[in-house]
N, C-alpha and C positions, 0 to 999 in steps of 0.2 A: 519368455513372456509372450503371451499370445496377443492377437489384435484386440480381443475383447478386453483384456486388462488395460491396454493402452487407451482404448476408447473410454473406459470407465474413469481412468485417471484424468483425462481431459474434460470429461463431463463434470467433474468436480472442480478442476483447476480453473477453468475459464470463469465460472460464476464467482468463485472466491477471488480471482484477480480483479473482476469488475467491482466487487464489494470493497476490496482493499484500495482500489483506485479512488472510489468515492470517499472512503475514510481518509485517504491521503490528501485529497483535495480539501476536505473540511479542516483537517489538522494543519495543512499547509497554509490555509487562509488565516488561521488563528496564530500560527507560530512562526511562519516564514514570510518572506516578501515575494516568493515565487511559488504559488500554490500549484500551478500546472506542472512544473518540474517535479515538485514533491509527489504529486499524484502519479505521474508517469513512473518515477523511480520506485515508488512503493508497489505499483501494479506489476512492474517487471520483476521486482524482487520476490514476488510470490512463488516464482519458479524455483527459488532456493529458500525454503521455509524458515530456516534459522536466521537468514539475513532479514527477512520480512519481519519476524518477531522482534529482533533486536532494533530494527529501524522504527517500528511502532513504539517500542518502549522508549527509545531516544526522543521521538517526537512528543510523547506524552509527558516526559520529564522536562522538556525544554520550556522556558518561560514564554508566556504570551507576549505578543508585540503590543506596545502601547501606541494606539492610533491617536494622533493629535486631533483635537476637536475644534 
């Protein structure tokens, strides 16, 4: 694998990680009590794509928190 291939991988991986971190924060706000931890764990899990996909599916299927009004 040449340096150009690695550079291209990181050029795609870093923006995807930032997007997934933002998605993780939004889902974490709606579905968990610790949105920052959810966002960080989803952003880091992008480096193992299967884990990231499974984690997003898990968060989407988790019920929303009911906030007392």
